[in-house]
Structure formats: C-alpha cells, structure tokens
py3Dmol code that shows the C-alpha trace and the ligand (Angstrom):
import py3Dmol

protein = """\
ATOM      1  CA  MET A   1     114.124 115.203  86.587  1.00  0.00           C
ATOM      2  CA  LEU A   2     112.763 116.871  89.717  1.00  0.00           C
ATOM      3  CA  LEU A   3     109.629 118.941  89.102  1.00  0.00           C
ATOM      4  CA  HIS A   4     107.672 121.000  91.627  1.00  0.00           C
ATOM      5  CA  THR A   5     104.746 122.339  89.611  1.00  0.00           C
ATOM      6  CA  ILE A   6     101.674 120.738  88.071  1.00  0.00           C
ATOM      7  CA  LYS A   7     102.202 122.761  84.895  1.00  0.00           C
ATOM      8  CA  GLU A   8     105.694 121.341  84.320  1.00  0.00           C
ATOM      9  CA  VAL A   9     104.483 117.784  84.895  1.00  0.00           C
ATOM     10  CA  ARG A  10     101.564 118.230  82.494  1.00  0.00           C
ATOM     11  CA  GLU A  11     103.857 119.642  79.799  1.00  0.00           C
ATOM     12  CA  GLN A  12     106.224 116.689  80.062  1.00  0.00           C
ATOM     13  CA  ILE A  13     103.408 114.120  80.081  1.00  0.00           C
ATOM     14  CA  HIS A  14     101.895 115.816  77.031  1.00  0.00           C
ATOM     15  CA  LYS A  15     105.151 115.250  75.108  1.00  0.00           C
ATOM     16  CA  TRP A  16     105.213 111.560  76.096  1.00  0.00           C
ATOM     17  CA  ARG A  17     101.599 111.144  75.046  1.00  0.00           C
ATOM     18  CA  LYS A  18     102.366 112.563  71.632  1.00  0.00           C
ATOM     19  CA  ASP A  19     105.018 109.835  71.296  1.00  0.00           C
ATOM     20  CA  GLU A  20     102.430 107.228  72.433  1.00  0.00           C
ATOM     21  CA  LEU A  21     104.488 106.233  75.467  1.00  0.00           C
ATOM     22  CA  THR A  22     102.815 104.513  78.432  1.00  0.00           C
ATOM     23  CA  VAL A  23     103.099 106.211  81.820  1.00  0.00           C
ATOM     24  CA  GLY A  24     103.251 104.686  85.323  1.00  0.00           C
ATOM     25  CA  LEU A  25     102.715 106.583  88.575  1.00  0.00           C
ATOM     26  CA  VAL A  26     104.095 105.581  91.977  1.00  0.00           C
ATOM     27  CA  PRO A  27     102.541 107.783  94.676  1.00  0.00           C
ATOM     28  CA  THR A  28     104.716 108.117  97.795  1.00  0.00           C
ATOM     29  CA  MET A  29     105.270 110.371 100.766  1.00  0.00           C
ATOM     30  CA  GLY A  30     109.026 110.160 100.263  1.00  0.00           C
ATOM     31  CA  ALA A  31     111.642 108.876 102.743  1.00  0.00           C
ATOM     32  CA  LEU A  32     112.059 106.163 100.148  1.00  0.00           C
ATOM     33  CA  HIS A  33     113.150 102.660 101.151  1.00  0.00           C
ATOM     34  CA  ALA A  34     113.339  99.263  99.451  1.00  0.00           C
ATOM     35  CA  GLY A  35     109.548  98.883  99.706  1.00  0.00           C
ATOM     36  CA  HIS A  36     109.015 101.974  97.582  1.00  0.00           C
ATOM     37  CA  MET A  37     111.828 100.900  95.254  1.00  0.00           C
ATOM     38  CA  SER A  38     110.046  97.585  94.572  1.00  0.00           C
ATOM     39  CA  LEU A  39     107.028  99.565  93.315  1.00  0.00           C
ATOM     40  CA  ILE A  40     109.321 101.723  91.186  1.00  0.00           C
ATOM     41  CA  LYS A  41     111.038  98.634  89.707  1.00  0.00           C
ATOM     42  CA  LYS A  42     107.650  97.128  88.845  1.00  0.00           C
ATOM     43  CA  ALA A  43     106.607 100.417  87.244  1.00  0.00           C
ATOM     44  CA  LYS A  44     109.816 100.504  85.187  1.00  0.00           C
ATOM     45  CA  GLU A  45     109.144  96.959  83.962  1.00  0.00           C
ATOM     46  CA  THR A  46     105.544  97.790  83.057  1.00  0.00           C
ATOM     47  CA  CYS A  47     105.675 101.294  81.556  1.00  0.00           C
ATOM     48  CA  ASP A  48     107.750 103.359  79.119  1.00  0.00           C
ATOM     49  CA  ARG A  49     107.943 106.309  81.514  1.00  0.00           C
ATOM     50  CA  VAL A  50     107.694 106.462  85.317  1.00  0.00           C
ATOM     51  CA  VAL A  51     106.604 109.319  87.569  1.00  0.00           C
ATOM     52  CA  VAL A  52     107.183 109.108  91.333  1.00  0.00           C
ATOM     53  CA  SER A  53     105.261 111.611  93.431  1.00  0.00           C
ATOM     54  CA  ASP A  54     106.978 112.611  96.665  1.00  0.00           C
ATOM     55  CA  PHE A  55     104.518 114.540  98.793  1.00  0.00           C
ATOM     56  CA  VAL A  56     103.702 114.384 102.499  1.00  0.00           C
ATOM     57  CA  ASN A  57      99.996 114.966 102.122  1.00  0.00           C
ATOM     58  CA  PRO A  58      98.755 117.142 104.998  1.00  0.00           C
ATOM     59  CA  ILE A  59      95.083 116.222 104.615  1.00  0.00           C
ATOM     60  CA  GLN A  60      95.595 112.537 105.379  1.00  0.00           C
ATOM     61  CA  PHE A  61      97.096 113.234 108.827  1.00  0.00           C
ATOM     62  CA  GLY A  62      94.914 113.761 111.898  1.00  0.00           C
ATOM     63  CA  PRO A  63      95.611 116.716 114.221  1.00  0.00           C
ATOM     64  CA  SER A  64      97.494 114.529 116.737  1.00  0.00           C
ATOM     65  CA  GLU A  65      99.446 112.538 114.131  1.00  0.00           C
ATOM     66  CA  ASP A  66     103.047 112.838 112.943  1.00  0.00           C
ATOM     67  CA  PHE A  67     102.705 115.232 109.969  1.00  0.00           C
ATOM     68  CA  ASP A  68     105.332 117.675 111.286  1.00  0.00           C
ATOM     69  CA  LYS A  69     107.897 115.067 112.235  1.00  0.00           C
ATOM     70  CA  TYR A  70     107.304 112.756 109.239  1.00  0.00           C
ATOM     71  CA  PRO A  71     110.765 112.181 107.632  1.00  0.00           C
ATOM     72  CA  ARG A  72     111.483 114.382 104.614  1.00  0.00           C
ATOM     73  CA  THR A  73     114.535 113.294 102.597  1.00  0.00           C
ATOM     74  CA  LEU A  74     113.920 114.707  99.125  1.00  0.00           C
ATOM     75  CA  ASP A  75     117.605 114.936  98.072  1.00  0.00           C
ATOM     76  CA  GLU A  76     118.236 111.268  98.853  1.00  0.00           C
ATOM     77  CA  ASP A  77     114.892 110.278  97.315  1.00  0.00           C
ATOM     78  CA  VAL A  78     115.826 111.989  94.044  1.00  0.00           C
ATOM     79  CA  LYS A  79     119.195 110.198  93.971  1.00  0.00           C
ATOM     80  CA  LEU A  80     117.536 106.815  94.523  1.00  0.00           C
ATOM     81  CA  CYS A  81     114.984 107.552  91.808  1.00  0.00           C
ATOM     82  CA  GLU A  82     117.649 108.659  89.336  1.00  0.00           C
ATOM     83  CA  LYS A  83     119.563 105.430  89.975  1.00  0.00           C
ATOM     84  CA  GLU A  84     116.424 103.448  89.235  1.00  0.00           C
ATOM     85  CA  GLY A  85     115.758 105.388  86.004  1.00  0.00           C
ATOM     86  CA  VAL A  86     112.674 107.271  87.191  1.00  0.00           C
ATOM     87  CA  ASP A  87     111.752 109.933  84.626  1.00  0.00           C
ATOM     88  CA  ILE A  88     110.028 112.484  86.872  1.00  0.00           C
ATOM     89  CA  VAL A  89     110.065 112.986  90.636  1.00  0.00           C
ATOM     90  CA  PHE A  90     107.088 115.237  91.309  1.00  0.00           C
ATOM     91  CA  ALA A  91     107.524 117.026  94.645  1.00  0.00           C
ATOM     92  CA  PRO A  92     104.875 119.739  94.934  1.00  0.00           C
ATOM     93  CA  SER A  93     104.336 122.048  97.881  1.00  0.00           C
ATOM     94  CA  ALA A  94     101.001 121.952  99.724  1.00  0.00           C
ATOM     95  CA  ASN A  95     100.207 125.315  98.135  1.00  0.00           C
ATOM     96  CA  GLU A  96     100.841 123.852  94.686  1.00  0.00           C
ATOM     97  CA  MET A  97      98.568 120.892  95.378  1.00  0.00           C
ATOM     98  CA  TYR A  98      95.740 122.605  97.210  1.00  0.00           C
ATOM     99  CA  GLY A  99      96.006 126.254  96.134  1.00  0.00           C
ATOM    100  CA  GLU A 100      97.867 129.167  97.727  1.00  0.00           C
ATOM    101  CA  GLY A 101      96.662 129.819 101.259  1.00  0.00           C
ATOM    102  CA  GLN A 102      93.691 127.441 101.004  1.00  0.00           C
ATOM    103  CA  LYS A 103      92.223 126.178 104.266  1.00  0.00           C
ATOM    104  CA  LEU A 104      92.829 122.426 104.194  1.00  0.00           C
ATOM    105  CA  SER A 105      89.486 121.148 105.408  1.00  0.00           C
ATOM    106  CA  ASN A 106      86.411 119.581 103.936  1.00  0.00           C
ATOM    107  CA  ASP A 107      84.309 122.691 104.505  1.00  0.00           C
ATOM    108  CA  ASN A 108      86.553 124.383 101.944  1.00  0.00           C
ATOM    109  CA  LEU A 109      87.934 121.745  99.582  1.00  0.00           C
ATOM    110  CA  THR A 110      86.256 119.053  97.473  1.00  0.00           C
ATOM    111  CA  TYR A 111      87.095 115.692  99.035  1.00  0.00           C
ATOM    112  CA  VAL A 112      86.753 112.150  97.751  1.00  0.00           C
ATOM    113  CA  CYS A 113      85.051 110.142 100.496  1.00  0.00           C
ATOM    114  CA  PRO A 114      85.127 106.354 100.180  1.00  0.00           C
ATOM    115  CA  PRO A 115      82.073 104.411 101.420  1.00  0.00           C
ATOM    116  CA  PHE A 116      81.527 104.158 105.169  1.00  0.00           C
ATOM    117  CA  PHE A 117      81.864 100.359 105.225  1.00  0.00           C
ATOM    118  CA  TYR A 118      85.420 100.587 103.859  1.00  0.00           C
ATOM    119  CA  VAL A 119      86.620 103.325 106.216  1.00  0.00           C
ATOM    120  CA  ASN A 120      84.816 102.409 109.419  1.00  0.00           C
ATOM    121  CA  THR A 121      87.134  99.485 110.090  1.00  0.00           C
ATOM    122  CA  LEU A 122      90.823  98.665 110.645  1.00  0.00           C
ATOM    123  CA  CYS A 123      93.012 101.808 110.257  1.00  0.00           C
ATOM    124  CA  GLY A 124      90.048 104.016 109.358  1.00  0.00           C
ATOM    125  CA  LYS A 125      88.490 103.477 112.781  1.00  0.00           C
ATOM    126  CA  SER A 126      91.248 105.267 114.663  1.00  0.00           C
ATOM    127  CA  ARG A 127      92.311 107.562 111.795  1.00  0.00           C
ATOM    128  CA  THR A 128      89.123 109.529 111.135  1.00  0.00           C
ATOM    129  CA  GLY A 129      89.230 111.194 107.720  1.00  0.00           C
ATOM    130  CA  HIS A 130      92.528 109.517 106.782  1.00  0.00           C
ATOM    131  CA  PHE A 131      91.198 107.673 103.741  1.00  0.00           C
ATOM    132  CA  ASP A 132      89.278 110.755 102.569  1.00  0.00           C
ATOM    133  CA  GLY A 133      92.631 112.546 102.525  1.00  0.00           C
ATOM    134  CA  VAL A 134      94.333 109.620 100.758  1.00  0.00           C
ATOM    135  CA  CYS A 135      91.648 109.245  98.062  1.00  0.00           C
ATOM    136  CA  THR A 136      91.553 112.993  97.493  1.00  0.00           C
ATOM    137  CA  VAL A 137      95.299 113.318  96.929  1.00  0.00           C
ATOM    138  CA  VAL A 138      95.494 110.123  94.874  1.00  0.00           C
ATOM    139  CA  LEU A 139      92.677 111.234  92.561  1.00  0.00           C
ATOM    140  CA  LYS A 140      94.376 114.642  92.209  1.00  0.00           C
ATOM    141  CA  LEU A 141      97.657 112.907  91.302  1.00  0.00           C
ATOM    142  CA  PHE A 142      95.773 110.684  88.836  1.00  0.00           C
ATOM    143  CA  ASN A 143      94.295 113.806  87.214  1.00  0.00           C
ATOM    144  CA  ILE A 144      97.638 115.606  87.099  1.00  0.00           C
ATOM    145  CA  VAL A 145      99.688 112.697  85.715  1.00  0.00           C
ATOM    146  CA  GLN A 146      96.938 110.741  83.912  1.00  0.00           C
ATOM    147  CA  PRO A 147      98.979 107.535  84.059  1.00  0.00           C
ATOM    148  CA  ASP A 148      98.035 104.225  82.446  1.00  0.00           C
ATOM    149  CA  PHE A 149      99.143 102.313  85.542  1.00  0.00           C
ATOM    150  CA  ALA A 150      99.509 103.240  89.213  1.00  0.00           C
ATOM    151  CA  PHE A 151     101.454 101.150  91.712  1.00  0.00           C
ATOM    152  CA  PHE A 152     100.549 100.573  95.373  1.00  0.00           C
ATOM    153  CA  GLY A 153     101.936  98.306  98.097  1.00  0.00           C
ATOM    154  CA  GLN A 154     100.056  95.524  99.867  1.00  0.00           C
ATOM    155  CA  LYS A 155     101.738  96.918 102.996  1.00  0.00           C
ATOM    156  CA  ASP A 156      98.817  99.370 103.149  1.00  0.00           C
ATOM    157  CA  ALA A 157      96.214  96.730 102.340  1.00  0.00           C
ATOM    158  CA  GLN A 158      93.127  98.732 103.295  1.00  0.00           C
ATOM    159  CA  GLN A 159      94.429 101.667 101.264  1.00  0.00           C
ATOM    160  CA  VAL A 160      94.851  99.671  98.051  1.00  0.00           C
ATOM    161  CA  ILE A 161      91.402  98.083  98.438  1.00  0.00           C
ATOM    162  CA  ILE A 162      89.884 101.553  98.860  1.00  0.00           C
ATOM    163  CA  ILE A 163      91.826 102.960  95.879  1.00  0.00           C
ATOM    164  CA  LYS A 164      90.617 100.066  93.688  1.00  0.00           C
ATOM    165  CA  LYS A 165      87.050 100.768  94.842  1.00  0.00           C
ATOM    166  CA  MET A 166      87.429 104.487  94.042  1.00  0.00           C
ATOM    167  CA  VAL A 167      88.787 103.703  90.566  1.00  0.00           C
ATOM    168  CA  ARG A 168      85.858 101.358  89.894  1.00  0.00           C
ATOM    169  CA  ASP A 169      83.177 103.644  91.303  1.00  0.00           C
ATOM    170  CA  LEU A 170      84.445 106.827  89.610  1.00  0.00           C
ATOM    171  CA  ASN A 171      85.396 105.193  86.265  1.00  0.00           C
ATOM    172  CA  VAL A 172      89.013 106.258  86.513  1.00  0.00           C
ATOM    173  CA  PRO A 173      90.774 104.850  83.410  1.00  0.00           C
ATOM    174  CA  ILE A 174      93.876 103.623  85.251  1.00  0.00           C
ATOM    175  CA  THR A 175      95.030 100.078  86.049  1.00  0.00           C
ATOM    176  CA  ILE A 176      95.964  99.630  89.704  1.00  0.00           C
ATOM    177  CA  VAL A 177      98.921  97.303  90.259  1.00  0.00           C
ATOM    178  CA  GLN A 178      99.377  95.881  93.739  1.00  0.00           C
ATOM    179  CA  CYS A 179     102.909  94.912  94.805  1.00  0.00           C
ATOM    180  CA  PRO A 180     103.924  92.519  97.623  1.00  0.00           C
ATOM    181  CA  ILE A 181     105.250  93.632 101.023  1.00  0.00           C
ATOM    182  CA  VAL A 182     109.024  94.075 101.240  1.00  0.00           C
ATOM    183  CA  ARG A 183     110.440  92.991 104.595  1.00  0.00           C
ATOM    184  CA  GLU A 184     113.774  93.103 106.369  1.00  0.00           C
ATOM    185  CA  GLU A 185     115.390  89.707 106.842  1.00  0.00           C
ATOM    186  CA  SER A 186     114.077  89.836 110.411  1.00  0.00           C
ATOM    187  CA  GLY A 187     110.516  89.881 109.048  1.00  0.00           C
ATOM    188  CA  LEU A 188     109.876  93.539 109.901  1.00  0.00           C
ATOM    189  CA  ALA A 189     107.883  95.171 107.100  1.00  0.00           C
ATOM    190  CA  LEU A 190     109.766  98.191 105.749  1.00  0.00           C
ATOM    191  CA  SER A 191     108.169 101.507 106.634  1.00  0.00           C
ATOM    192  CA  SER A 192     109.307 105.126 106.698  1.00  0.00           C
ATOM    193  CA  ARG A 193     108.111 105.167 110.322  1.00  0.00           C
ATOM    194  CA  ASN A 194     110.559 102.409 111.382  1.00  0.00           C
ATOM    195  CA  GLN A 195     113.221 105.117 111.716  1.00  0.00           C
ATOM    196  CA  TYR A 196     111.347 106.512 114.744  1.00  0.00           C
ATOM    197  CA  LEU A 197     112.164 103.257 116.623  1.00  0.00           C
ATOM    198  CA  THR A 198     115.148 102.617 118.895  1.00  0.00           C
ATOM    199  CA  GLU A 199     117.071  99.352 118.511  1.00  0.00           C
ATOM    200  CA  ASN A 200     114.988  97.805 121.320  1.00  0.00           C
ATOM    201  CA  GLY A 201     111.854  99.112 119.660  1.00  0.00           C
ATOM    202  CA  ARG A 202     112.813  97.426 116.400  1.00  0.00           C
ATOM    203  CA  GLN A 203     113.147  94.123 118.271  1.00  0.00           C
ATOM    204  CA  ASP A 204     109.730  94.599 119.869  1.00  0.00           C
ATOM    205  CA  ALA A 205     108.306  95.512 116.451  1.00  0.00           C
ATOM    206  CA  LEU A 206     109.225  92.051 115.116  1.00  0.00           C
ATOM    207  CA  VAL A 207     106.240  90.753 117.053  1.00  0.00           C
ATOM    208  CA  LEU A 208     103.847  92.075 114.389  1.00  0.00           C
ATOM    209  CA  SER A 209     105.204  89.849 111.629  1.00  0.00           C
ATOM    210  CA  LYS A 210     105.693  86.964 114.078  1.00  0.00           C
ATOM    211  CA  ILE A 211     102.011  87.106 115.068  1.00  0.00           C
ATOM    212  CA  LEU A 212     100.937  87.163 111.425  1.00  0.00           C
ATOM    213  CA  HIS A 213     103.227  84.320 110.364  1.00  0.00           C
ATOM    214  CA  ASN A 214     102.092  82.266 113.342  1.00  0.00           C
ATOM    215  CA  ILE A 215      98.425  82.842 112.450  1.00  0.00           C
ATOM    216  CA  LYS A 216      99.172  81.710 108.915  1.00  0.00           C
ATOM    217  CA  SER A 217     100.959  78.556 110.033  1.00  0.00           C
ATOM    218  CA  CYS A 218      98.101  77.736 112.459  1.00  0.00           C
ATOM    219  CA  TYR A 219      95.662  78.214 109.561  1.00  0.00           C
ATOM    220  CA  LYS A 220      97.786  75.955 107.350  1.00  0.00           C
ATOM    221  CA  ARG A 221      97.681  73.331 110.114  1.00  0.00           C
ATOM    222  CA  GLY A 222      93.892  73.384 109.994  1.00  0.00           C
ATOM    223  CA  ILE A 223      92.750  75.971 112.559  1.00  0.00           C
ATOM    224  CA  THR A 224      90.119  78.073 110.795  1.00  0.00           C
ATOM    225  CA  GLU A 225      88.064  79.691 113.593  1.00  0.00           C
ATOM    226  CA  VAL A 226      88.964  83.384 113.404  1.00  0.00           C
ATOM    227  CA  ASN A 227      88.662  83.823 117.172  1.00  0.00           C
ATOM    228  CA  ALA A 228      90.997  80.897 117.829  1.00  0.00           C
ATOM    229  CA  LEU A 229      93.517  82.247 115.323  1.00  0.00           C
ATOM    230  CA  LYS A 230      93.398  85.732 116.843  1.00  0.00           C
ATOM    231  CA  GLU A 231      93.928  84.340 120.343  1.00  0.00           C
ATOM    232  CA  THR A 232      97.305  82.897 119.316  1.00  0.00           C
ATOM    233  CA  ALA A 233      98.626  86.485 119.254  1.00  0.00           C
ATOM    234  CA  TYR A 234      98.550  86.764 123.031  1.00  0.00           C
ATOM    235  CA  ASN A 235     101.577  84.446 123.266  1.00  0.00           C
ATOM    236  CA  PHE A 236     103.649  87.186 121.614  1.00  0.00           C
ATOM    237  CA  LEU A 237     102.328  90.454 123.027  1.00  0.00           C
ATOM    238  CA  THR A 238     104.077  92.073 125.996  1.00  0.00           C
ATOM    239  CA  ASN A 239     103.612  95.363 127.847  1.00  0.00           C
ATOM    240  CA  LYS A 240     105.778  96.928 125.090  1.00  0.00           C
ATOM    241  CA  HIS A 241     102.945  96.379 122.622  1.00  0.00           C
ATOM    242  CA  ASP A 242      99.870  98.562 122.454  1.00  0.00           C
ATOM    243  CA  LEU A 243      97.648  96.522 120.145  1.00  0.00           C
ATOM    244  CA  GLU A 244      95.167  98.618 118.157  1.00  0.00           C
ATOM    245  CA  TYR A 245      93.611  95.829 116.121  1.00  0.00           C
ATOM    246  CA  LEU A 246      94.165  92.313 114.877  1.00  0.00           C
ATOM    247  CA  GLU A 247      91.575  91.228 112.321  1.00  0.00           C
ATOM    248  CA  ILE A 248      91.044  88.463 109.791  1.00  0.00           C
ATOM    249  CA  VAL A 249      88.806  89.591 106.921  1.00  0.00           C
ATOM    250  CA  ASP A 250      88.170  89.008 103.238  1.00  0.00           C
ATOM    251  CA  LYS A 251      91.225  90.208 101.306  1.00  0.00           C
ATOM    252  CA  ASN A 252      89.149  91.831  98.539  1.00  0.00           C
ATOM    253  CA  THR A 253      86.124  93.228 100.355  1.00  0.00           C
ATOM    254  CA  LEU A 254      87.288  93.647 103.998  1.00  0.00           C
ATOM    255  CA  GLU A 255      84.194  91.707 105.126  1.00  0.00           C
ATOM    256  CA  ASP A 256      84.457  89.973 108.494  1.00  0.00           C
ATOM    257  CA  LYS A 257      84.912  86.236 108.625  1.00  0.00           C
ATOM    258  CA  ILE A 258      83.952  83.706 111.283  1.00  0.00           C
ATOM    259  CA  LYS A 259      86.081  81.048 109.636  1.00  0.00           C
ATOM    260  CA  ALA A 260      89.259  81.909 107.759  1.00  0.00           C
ATOM    261  CA  ASP A 261      89.729  80.619 104.210  1.00  0.00           C
ATOM    262  CA  ASN A 262      92.175  81.052 101.342  1.00  0.00           C
ATOM    263  CA  GLU A 263      90.661  84.459 100.530  1.00  0.00           C
ATOM    264  CA  SER A 264      91.445  85.777 104.024  1.00  0.00           C
ATOM    265  CA  ILE A 265      93.951  88.372 105.102  1.00  0.00           C
ATOM    266  CA  ALA A 266      95.171  88.891 108.670  1.00  0.00           C
ATOM    267  CA  LEU A 267      95.957  92.515 109.516  1.00  0.00           C
ATOM    268  CA  ILE A 268      97.533  94.072 112.568  1.00  0.00           C
ATOM    269  CA  ALA A 269      98.125  97.595 113.881  1.00  0.00           C
ATOM    270  CA  CYS A 270     100.166  98.006 117.024  1.00  0.00           C
ATOM    271  CA  ARG A 271     102.071 100.818 118.694  1.00  0.00           C
ATOM    272  CA  VAL A 272     105.652 100.204 119.787  1.00  0.00           C
ATOM    273  CA  GLU A 273     107.410 103.078 121.584  1.00  0.00           C
ATOM    274  CA  GLY A 274     104.415 105.181 120.569  1.00  0.00           C
ATOM    275  CA  VAL A 275     105.049 104.480 116.876  1.00  0.00           C
ATOM    276  CA  ARG A 276     102.026 103.163 115.028  1.00  0.00           C
ATOM    277  CA  LEU A 277     103.038 100.158 112.908  1.00  0.00           C
ATOM    278  CA  ILE A 278     100.911  98.090 110.532  1.00  0.00           C
ATOM    279  CA  ASP A 279     101.422  94.778 108.761  1.00  0.00           C
ATOM    280  CA  ASN A 280      99.370  92.070 107.089  1.00  0.00           C
ATOM    281  CA  ILE A 281      99.566  88.632 105.502  1.00  0.00           C
ATOM    282  CA  TYR A 282      97.463  86.631 103.055  1.00  0.00           C
ATOM    283  CA  LEU A 283      96.527  83.277 104.594  1.00  0.00           C
ATOM    284  CA  GLY A 284      95.909  81.509 101.290  1.00  0.00           C
ATOM    285  CA  GLU A 285      99.203  82.018  99.500  1.00  0.00           C
ATOM    286  CA  GLU A 286     102.701  80.641 100.010  1.00  0.00           C
TER     287      GLU A 286
END
"""
ligand_1 = """\
23
AMP
P 104.075 105.835 101.690
O 105.252 106.626 101.239
O 104.220 105.232 103.050
O 102.759 106.548 101.486
O 104.012 104.579 100.718
C 103.971 104.744 99.326
C 103.664 103.406 98.684
O 104.685 102.473 99.030
C 102.332 102.799 99.178
O 101.647 102.227 98.076
C 102.782 101.763 100.163
O 101.882 100.683 100.310
C 104.082 101.296 99.526
N 104.940 100.661 100.543
C 105.340 101.188 101.728
N 106.062 100.284 102.429
C 106.119 99.162 101.654
C 106.706 97.866 101.819
N 107.388 97.529 102.907
N 106.561 96.982 100.826
C 105.860 97.292 99.694
N 105.268 98.481 99.483
C 105.402 99.413 100.445
"""
view = py3Dmol.view(width=600, height=400)
view.addModel(protein, "pdb")
view.setStyle({"model": 0}, {"cartoon": {"style": "trace"}})
view.addModel(ligand_1, "xyz")
view.setStyle({"model": 1}, {"stick": {}})
view.zoomTo()
view.show()
C-alpha cells in the first residue's frame, strides 16, 4: 500500500508489532532499478514485513546539485514494489518529513552530523553537508518505521559505513544489512543518475568499473603499493572523464592505506557528461 503520512505508517507498524512480526526498511530516493530491487528482495527474505521509503530528500543535496531534476517515478516505483510484495511504500512530502513551511537548514532543524573524519573524505569532500542530510533523514525514517533491519547498498560505500557508525554511536536498535553492488552486464553500476547519460556517455561511464576491476586484478597479481595501483587508472581516463577522486582505503574505517590488503576498498567518483558517477570494489574478495 502507498502511504504519504507518518501517522498512517505508524498505525500500520503498530498493528504488525502487536502480531510480533519483524519489519525491514529499505530507504530509497525512488526511480527504482534492479539495484534497489536487490535490497528489497533481501529485505523480503529477512523480514515478515517490508517498508520501502521513496523520498528525494532535499537536505542531502547541495545548492548546485540535481535536486530539481532528480528523476521522480512514483507510479512505476509502486508497481515494482507491489510485484515484489512490498507491504508499504512510504512516500512523504518534504512538508510531512520536516514540518509545514519549515526552513530546511541547520540553523532551524536538528541535524545528525557524523564525525569529521568520516565526512571530510571521498564524496563528503565535494558534497559539503551531504552526509549530515543523509544521516538526519535516515534517523528520522528509523524513528518513524522502527524497523528491526534496514538495508543499504555497497554502491554508496561511504554512506553505509557512516550509517553503521551512527547506529553504533547513537545506540539505534536496528541491524544494518549491506547488499552487494548490482551492475549491468557491461560492468556499469546501476544508478538512478545513469538515465542522465547519452549512449556515448554510458560507454564512457564504463571506464569507472574498468579502472576498479583493473586495480583489483593488479592487486591480485601482487601489486600492493596504493600509489602504483592508482596510477594504473590513467591508462583508461580520457578527456571525457572528469575524475573527482580515486582512493584505496580500509573498507570498514575509511582509513588511508600505503599498501593495499584484503581489507581494502578502491573507490572512484568521476563526472561523465557532467553527471557525477560513483563506484567501488573490494580488493580482497572474489
Ligand atoms: P538511492 O535511491 O540512490 O538513495 O539508493 C537507495 C539504496 O539503494 C542505497 O542504499 C543505495 O546504496 C542502494 N543502491 C543504489 N544503487 C545500487 C546498486 N547498483 N546496487 C546495489 N544497491 C544500490
């Protein structure tokens, strides 16, 4: 069922709780694709009831980012969710989430701000305030739905690390389940933003996963110096690629490495046709 208000969601959850059913939450910004559906499938396997939130969260977008043009496909999202047996699609308005007419800024609203070390790196470096906005909306969703489990994709690796940290630090009684990246056959990681790309852009975007897979195969062949691994990327980049970062860090703590090991993750952010794309790969796993 499609619900728009917090009150309706709470009433439904209350009924499930009375019946001692377990609840899973899959937070999304909609424009659902097979990546989101993999989280939903995992949630269905794990929990008695599944809630998918479908909300383009204004406070996690910077002033020059794509909030206005971000794809909104609620009707199709609801159909996909129904097919998958989702129990509630929660699609609130910004007014419902943040209060009628509230000024959406941290001089007016209570924000959840993850530690500086976790946000002053990778995506957080160029997206000031992004993870404050993410943690704030995710904690609000956790408080509204009060799920037993919440499902996040490795696609947004820094995000899931920060969410796990928030849950630990704030004693949130929810188990975070991390799900693997879903890719097209070409290797391109699925993303709602891929639809901004032209056909040529999609070809150029394949370079992200190629760089990461090449780094992994170099690592498997015995190259461990992070600088040497990062340099291999330059064989792939062209003037169509505006590289924002390529880093190899600890997959649990985001700490820098001089030498890669089986606990390392390689992460990349790169603009293609002005579209900001991200991807990552664990070096230690098959
Ligand atoms: P979004 O709607 O982009 O905020 O994403 C909602 C959730 O889906 C996040 O936990 C993402 O990490 C996850 N997700 C997005 N793309 C993928 C993908 N290709 N594979 C797996 N999970 C994904």
